[in-house]
Backbone as a chain_set.jsonl record, in Angstrom:
{"seq": "XXXXXXXXXXXXXXXXXXXXXXXXXXXXXXXXXXXXXXXXXXXXXXXXXXXXXXXXXXXXXXXXXXXXXXXXXXXXXXXXXXXXXXXX", "coords": {"N": [[9.598, -18.141, -83.312], [11.05, -18.538, -86.504], [12.908, -21.249, -87.85], [16.146, -20.673, -89.025], [17.415, -22.358, -90.812], [15.46, -23.426, -92.381], [14.742, -21.631, -94.273], [14.13, -20.749, -97.657], [16.661, -21.099, -100.135], [18.233, -18.634, -102.182], [17.925, -18.86, -105.751], [20.495, -20.433, -107.673], [22.544, -20.147, -105.899], [25.209, -21.799, -104.558], [24.84, -23.859, -106.327], [25.666, -25.69, -109.269], [26.248, -24.187, -112.414], [24.557, -24.499, -115.58], [26.458, -24.956, -117.597], [28.605, -26.101, -116.294], [27.804, -28.563, -115.413], [28.116, -31.922, -116.261], [28.028, -35.098, -117.858], [29.79, -38.036, -116.913], [32.296, -39.147, -119.158], [32.53, -41.799, -121.594], [34.613, -44.492, -122.697], [35.524, -46.056, -125.697], [36.297, -49.346, -126.055], [37.296, -51.883, -127.986], [34.84, -51.738, -129.378], [33.091, -51.603, -127.249], [31.494, -49.712, -124.847], [32.962, -48.345, -122.069], [33.141, -47.16, -118.687], [34.919, -44.12, -117.896], [36.363, -44.469, -115.632], [37.462, -46.97, -115.582], [40.143, -47.248, -116.768], [41.437, -45.732, -114.823], [40.973, -47.289, -112.567], [42.386, -49.634, -113.267], [44.987, -48.606, -113.454], [45.294, -47.807, -110.807], [45.274, -50.286, -109.555], [47.67, -51.401, -110.501], [49.566, -49.559, -109.463], [49.002, -49.93, -106.778], [49.789, -52.604, -106.362], [52.554, -52.424, -106.755], [53.196, -50.555, -104.732], [52.358, -52.041, -102.532], [54.15, -54.182, -102.538], [56.541, -52.779, -102.025], [55.981, -51.712, -99.478], [55.719, -54.1, -98.042], [58.302, -55.127, -98.322], [59.732, -53.206, -96.908], [58.791, -53.648, -94.383], [56.513, -52.529, -93.282], [54.061, -53.65, -92.716], [54.387, -55.073, -90.39], [53.911, -53.309, -88.388], [51.299, -52.694, -88.462], [47.946, -53.118, -87.462], [45.964, -54.727, -88.733], [46.786, -56.111, -91.49], [45.463, -56.906, -94.073], [43.192, -55.24, -94.061], [44.404, -52.752, -93.958], [45.706, -52.769, -96.438], [43.495, -52.794, -98.179], [42.274, -50.35, -97.465], [44.258, -48.539, -98.241], [44.219, -48.923, -101.014], [41.572, -48.127, -101.615], [41.618, -45.419, -100.852], [43.562, -44.44, -102.64], [42.412, -45.026, -105.183], [40.032, -43.574, -104.997], [40.965, -40.925, -104.751], [42.28, -40.599, -107.234], [40.12, -41.044, -108.954], [38.453, -38.884, -108.304], [40.047, -36.804, -109.238], [39.988, -37.296, -111.975], [37.262, -37.071, -112.649], [36.764, -34.459, -112.093]], "CA": [[10.612, -17.711, -84.26], [11.295, -19.542, -87.533], [14.233, -21.836, -87.929], [16.813, -20.07, -90.196], [17.854, -23.358, -91.784], [14.33, -23.791, -93.22], [14.504, -20.587, -95.262], [14.533, -21.162, -99.01], [17.875, -20.454, -100.643], [18.044, -17.976, -103.477], [18.352, -19.742, -106.846], [21.835, -20.242, -108.201], [23.549, -20.054, -104.84], [25.705, -23.104, -104.185], [24.514, -24.853, -107.334], [26.469, -25.567, -110.483], [25.541, -23.646, -113.563], [24.254, -25.493, -116.608], [27.651, -25.257, -118.366], [29.557, -26.879, -115.509], [27.293, -29.911, -115.209], [28.339, -32.799, -117.399], [28.014, -36.521, -117.578], [31.102, -38.653, -117.121], [32.449, -39.666, -120.511], [32.824, -43.217, -121.73], [35.691, -44.8, -123.622], [35.217, -47.228, -126.516], [37.365, -50.349, -126.119], [36.798, -53.001, -128.794], [33.428, -51.444, -129.643], [32.293, -51.654, -126.022], [31.645, -48.482, -124.072], [33.283, -48.58, -120.662], [33.285, -45.885, -117.984], [36.284, -43.605, -117.915], [37.05, -44.86, -114.409], [38.115, -48.267, -115.75], [41.601, -47.092, -116.836], [41.905, -45.245, -113.515], [40.967, -48.459, -111.689], [43.49, -50.518, -113.634], [46.227, -47.936, -113.055], [45.356, -47.865, -109.351], [45.646, -51.658, -109.186], [49.108, -51.56, -110.774], [50.306, -48.759, -108.469], [48.805, -50.548, -105.471], [50.62, -53.805, -106.28], [53.937, -51.968, -106.571], [53.282, -49.961, -103.396], [52.207, -53.131, -101.573], [55.433, -54.899, -102.479], [57.525, -51.915, -101.37], [55.671, -51.651, -98.042], [56.034, -55.405, -97.461], [59.756, -55.236, -98.263], [60.204, -52.305, -95.849], [58.318, -54.122, -93.089], [55.449, -51.661, -92.769], [52.923, -54.449, -92.256], [54.63, -55.551, -89.027], [53.455, -52.274, -87.459], [49.887, -52.445, -88.745], [47.12, -54.051, -86.703], [45.259, -55.663, -89.609], [47.361, -55.838, -92.817], [44.539, -56.895, -95.223], [42.349, -54.046, -93.981], [45.267, -51.625, -94.318], [45.895, -52.837, -97.895], [42.241, -52.375, -98.81], [42.055, -48.912, -97.254], [45.214, -47.816, -99.1], [43.718, -48.977, -102.384], [40.354, -47.309, -101.718], [42.024, -44.005, -100.815], [44.269, -44.11, -103.882], [41.464, -45.052, -106.296], [39.091, -42.462, -104.821], [41.642, -39.666, -105.073], [42.488, -40.554, -108.695], [38.801, -40.912, -109.581], [37.99, -37.497, -108.137], [40.828, -35.953, -110.134], [39.548, -37.527, -113.352], [35.907, -36.575, -112.822], [36.718, -33.016, -111.806]], "C": [[10.906, -18.853, -85.231], [12.74, -20.021, -87.502], [14.939, -21.284, -89.171], [17.261, -21.113, -91.226], [16.715, -23.783, -92.718], [14.005, -22.734, -94.27], [14.907, -21.07, -96.649], [15.767, -20.395, -99.46], [17.561, -19.739, -101.942], [18.564, -18.879, -104.589], [19.757, -19.4, -107.316], [22.913, -20.185, -107.15], [23.944, -21.471, -104.417], [25.376, -24.211, -105.176], [25.386, -24.618, -108.559], [25.625, -24.993, -111.608], [25.375, -24.746, -114.608], [25.505, -25.876, -117.407], [28.587, -26.18, -117.607], [29.066, -28.288, -115.206], [27.573, -30.73, -116.449], [28.303, -34.247, -116.93], [29.438, -37.053, -117.725], [31.176, -39.288, -118.505], [32.756, -41.16, -120.477], [33.884, -43.404, -122.795], [35.292, -46.052, -124.396], [36.44, -48.13, -126.59], [36.786, -51.571, -126.815], [35.294, -52.899, -129.014], [32.524, -51.607, -128.427], [32.549, -50.369, -125.241], [31.861, -48.83, -122.603], [33.429, -47.225, -119.979], [34.737, -45.42, -117.981], [37.025, -43.912, -116.621], [37.75, -46.217, -114.532], [39.632, -48.132, -115.911], [42.189, -46.576, -115.518], [41.977, -46.409, -112.53], [42.148, -49.371, -111.985], [44.844, -49.906, -113.261], [46.393, -47.967, -111.537], [45.748, -49.256, -108.868], [47.145, -51.863, -109.373], [49.94, -50.798, -109.741], [50.183, -49.39, -107.082], [49.669, -51.802, -105.312], [52.076, -53.424, -106.038], [54.125, -51.399, -105.16], [53.177, -51.025, -102.309], [53.512, -53.906, -101.424], [56.499, -54.075, -101.755], [57.266, -51.855, -99.864], [55.952, -52.985, -97.355], [57.549, -55.581, -97.315], [60.338, -54.373, -97.137], [59.731, -52.731, -94.46], [57.237, -53.262, -92.466], [54.326, -52.482, -92.142], [53.152, -55.069, -90.874], [54.092, -54.576, -87.993], [51.979, -51.948, -87.622], [49.069, -53.521, -88.053], [46.503, -55.121, -87.589], [45.735, -55.42, -91.042], [46.38, -55.908, -93.99], [43.627, -55.67, -95.227], [43.144, -52.799, -94.367], [45.503, -51.588, -95.826], [44.656, -52.34, -98.629], [42.027, -50.875, -98.653], [43.028, -48.07, -98.074], [44.72, -47.79, -100.543], [42.494, -48.08, -102.556], [40.708, -45.825, -101.719], [42.693, -43.585, -102.118], [43.305, -44.046, -105.067], [40.482, -43.887, -106.198], [39.735, -41.129, -105.197], [41.853, -39.53, -106.581], [41.154, -40.371, -109.423], [38.245, -39.501, -109.454], [38.757, -36.546, -109.036], [40.348, -36.083, -111.576], [38.175, -36.892, -113.575], [35.777, -35.081, -112.584], [36.81, -32.264, -113.052]], "O": [[11.0, -20.01, -84.819], [13.658, -19.273, -87.165], [14.402, -21.403, -90.272], [17.463, -20.777, -92.393], [16.965, -24.427, -93.737], [13.09, -22.92, -95.071], [15.932, -21.737, -96.794], [15.902, -19.199, -99.201], [16.716, -20.189, -102.716], [19.547, -19.593, -104.39], [20.154, -18.236, -107.35], [24.097, -20.177, -107.486], [23.099, -22.247, -103.97], [25.611, -25.385, -104.889], [25.79, -23.491, -108.846], [24.435, -25.286, -111.726], [25.996, -25.804, -114.508], [25.608, -27.018, -117.856], [29.299, -26.971, -118.225], [29.857, -29.129, -114.778], [27.302, -30.288, -117.566], [28.521, -34.554, -115.758], [30.2, -36.574, -118.564], [30.211, -39.9, -118.963], [33.186, -41.701, -119.458], [34.034, -42.572, -123.69], [34.779, -47.006, -123.811], [37.484, -47.741, -127.115], [35.884, -52.221, -126.286], [34.569, -53.88, -128.848], [31.309, -51.736, -128.576], [33.698, -49.994, -125.009], [31.05, -49.518, -121.983], [33.8, -46.244, -120.624], [35.662, -46.229, -118.055], [38.22, -43.634, -116.528], [38.552, -46.573, -113.669], [40.362, -48.854, -115.233], [43.305, -46.94, -115.146], [42.924, -46.509, -111.75], [42.832, -49.828, -111.07], [45.742, -50.614, -112.803], [47.505, -48.135, -111.037], [46.472, -49.391, -107.881], [47.812, -52.43, -108.508], [50.909, -51.336, -109.205], [51.138, -49.388, -106.305], [50.222, -52.035, -104.238], [52.752, -54.034, -105.21], [55.098, -51.723, -104.479], [53.838, -50.922, -101.276], [53.922, -54.243, -100.313], [57.271, -54.615, -100.963], [58.198, -51.936, -99.065], [56.381, -53.001, -96.201], [58.024, -56.115, -96.313], [61.314, -54.758, -96.493], [60.23, -52.216, -93.459], [57.065, -53.267, -91.247], [53.715, -52.063, -91.159], [52.201, -55.544, -90.252], [53.841, -54.958, -86.85], [51.47, -51.025, -86.987], [49.445, -54.693, -88.053], [46.515, -56.299, -87.234], [45.145, -54.601, -91.747], [46.444, -55.036, -94.857], [43.325, -55.126, -96.288], [42.619, -51.9, -95.023], [45.502, -50.516, -96.43], [44.753, -51.565, -99.58], [41.639, -50.201, -99.608], [42.66, -46.998, -98.553], [44.795, -46.761, -101.213], [42.396, -47.352, -103.543], [40.154, -45.057, -102.505], [42.424, -42.503, -102.64], [43.372, -43.114, -105.869], [40.139, -43.28, -107.213], [39.123, -40.306, -105.879], [41.628, -38.458, -107.142], [41.075, -39.624, -110.398], [37.635, -38.983, -110.389], [38.186, -35.582, -109.546], [40.306, -35.097, -112.313], [37.959, -36.239, -114.596], [34.724, -34.511, -112.87], [36.79, -31.033, -113.033]]}, "num_chains": 1, "name": "protein.A"}
């Protein structure tokens, strides 16, 4: 008996149509083209610094096993979520 996962899929099923595919846009800053994720990255850094100060003031880092790893993971999650919203 053939494995059902090896069957070819019908075309167009689960794939984006030609209209929905697009390249990420670039922004011109001082005649230099930069990816549109750069402003998202800079905004994420600013929000992360503010959030980091608030969490340090509240004493959140006393309850965390590895504070630098927790800081990095918070930033990665925040930047990834914002980046996915922008690229969507």
